[in-house]
N, C-alpha and C positions, 0 to 999 in steps of 0.2 A: 556545658551548667548542667547540674541534679535534672532527671528526669521525676518528676514530681511523682508521675501516675506509677513508674517502672515502679521508684522506691515504694511510694507506698500500697502494691499492690504486693511484692515481695515482700514486705516488714508484714504484712497483714497475713500473710501466707505463715511467714516462718513461727508466727509469737499464737494463732489461733489455739494453738490445741496447749503452747506453753502455758499460756496464761489459767488455762484450767489444770495444771502440774502446780504451777509458781502459787496460788490465790489461795491453795492449800496450806503451802512451807510454812516456816518462821510464822505462825501468826500469833504466837508470846505463849509463854502457857495458861495464862489463862484469858481468855480471846473471848469478847463476849458473844451472847448468842445472838444480836443484830449483823452483829460484824460475820459472824460464822455465814449468815442468810446474804451477805454481801457477796459478789460476783462480777469479776470485771473482764473482758469482754474488746476485742476490736470493730469499730463499728463502720458502717458504709460513712464517706464524706459528708452527705446529705443530711442524714441524721443527726449525726455532729451539729453540722450547722443548725440546725433549726431550735436543738435545744441552746445555743450559748445563743442564738438571737434572742432566744424568749429570757434568758437567765442570767445571762453574760452581761455586769455592770456596761462592757461595751456596745452589746446589742448586735455585733460582730463577729464573725470570721476573716482574717487575713488570706491576701490569694498563697499560694503555694503551698497551700495548709494538704501533707499528704498521708498521714497519719491520724487514724481516732482511735479510744480507746471508750467503752461507759463502763459504770456501776448496774449493776442489775439486783434489784431487790425481787426474784418472783421473776416476772415478764415484764417489770416496769423499769423504764431506761429511767436514771435519777440523775443524772450529770455528766460531763463531756470532757475527756483531756485529750488535746490536737496537738499534732507535733508539723511542722512545715522544714521549710526553707531559712527562713529568719532573713539576721540582715546578711547585704551581699558579702560582705568580706569579715565576719562572724568570727570565721574561723579560724582568720589570725591571729586569735586572743593565743593558739598554742601553737607554736613554733611546727613547721613543716608538717602542716594539718592540709589535707584536701576538703572545699567543700563538702565531699562523699563523704567526710570522716565527720558531721554531725549534724543535728538534730535541732530544732528551737523547739522549742514548749512553748506551744500561739497561746494557749489557754486550756483556764483550767478552772470549771464551775461543777461542785455539790449542788444536789438541793438540800435546802434547812433539815429535811424531812431524813436526811440520813442521820445515823449515831452516829458520834463524838470520836474523834479520830479517824473517820472515812477517809479523810484528806491523806494520812501517812499511809492508809491502809492502801488503797490504790494508784498512789501514784509509787508505792514498794513493788504490788504486783507488776505493775510496767516496768520499771528500772530492771525488775529483775530478768523479766521477760526478753525488752530489747538487749542486756548486755548477754544472754546468754544466744540468743536465739534472730543476731543483728553482726554484719561488721563495723557498726558503729562506735566511733573510741569517747566522744562524751557531745554532751549537755548543754543545750544553754536556755537560760531562763530570765524574764524580767519583773519585777515589780512594782507597783505604779506608787509612788509615795504620794502624787496627787489623792489618791482614793484610799487611802487610808490603808495602802500596804507596803509592808515589810518586808516578805517573803518567808513567814513564818512557817509552811509546809516542808521551804528545800532547807529551814533551818535546824529542820526537825528532820530530815532525812539525809542530813549529813551534805548538802551543796555548798560549794565555796565561795564568800561572797569577794564578788570584784570591784565594788566600787560601784558607784554612777554614770551606767552608760551617757550619748553625746545626744544630745535631745534631739529630736523628728518634728518639722510641724506636719501635720496633719490637712488634707486637704477635700473639703467641702465643695461639690460642683453644684451650691445651689436648690438642694433639697435637704439642710438641715442633715446629714449623713457623714462624720467626719471616717474618713477610708483613710488609711496608709498608702505612702507610695506606691510600695511594692502590692497591693492589692489593686491600686490604678492603673497595673504596668500590665497584671493574669486578665484583669475584667477588659480594661480599653487599647491596650498593647503601648500606652505609652505613659510616661509620670512627670510628661512634660508640659507646662503651662503655655507655654504657646501652644502648646499643639491645641490643646485645647480652646484657646483662645481665637486660637483660627477657623473655631468647627463650633463660633459662635457661643462658645459654656464659657460665666464668668468663673470663674476656682478663686475660692476664699480659703488663704492658708489657717489653719485652728493651731496657735502655737500647744508646745507642751513640755512639760519638766518634763527632766530628765528618770532615767527609772531604776531603782537599784539591780543587777548585773550578777544573775549566778550560774557559776557552771560545775557538772557533777560529768563527771569522769567512770562512764562505765567500762575499760580498759585502766586499773590502775595502773599501771605499767606506765601511761603517757602525761601523767598527776606531773612528771618532774619539767611538763615540757608548758607544760603554762609561763606565758609570756607577757604576764601584771601579776601585779601583784596583790595575794589572801590578806582581804581587813577583815578585823574583827565585824559580827552581825552587827548591822543596825538593831537598836530598840521596834520593839512591836507600839504601834502609835495608836490604833486602831482594835477593838473586834470584832468585824469581819476581817477576812482573807479573801484572798484570790490569787490571778497573777489576770 
């Protein structure tokens, strides 16, 4: 199993300097002044967790998150992009892949106060850094159609669309917070409903819709290993975007 602490420290150490270099690269011929001022750097998981819990529509950070980046304007942190271990068998989307070959983009949220195209710029800096300074081969991300999201930022960044994922219910432990089963495992040591019932905790299952699934190859030579079909991008259904 991937040691999330080891991976997070290793990735953060290897990309900390590189992000400062990569965000100066490939800005385009006429980047706006506002985007010039936008800097991207790895941030502590706890800092990402706080801003995600405030701003992201799910108000939670999944268990297993091991790497986080933040966009800054001056000294102000105005969002977070986080990566983690993702679904247990997600690596099997690519033939011959091992769990350590990939990460899942678990949350992406940027402040509405940032300039237009900030999401693409921030994600572009991160992708270049991960490609150059880690051994990761590919990334996976999901967009929630129930929230009106179709993955516009992934489409603009050249991710491959592979259809809808399997729907997986969330767990409410009676406090009104819908948790991913992976988060239960990390926080409580078990994701078994029976385990919680034995300890007097009534678990309510919260049905979820299937999500749009995207794959991005950091190592282009691995593209031919994709074990599922690449499909046309779904059409945008709402103005708001996120993941």
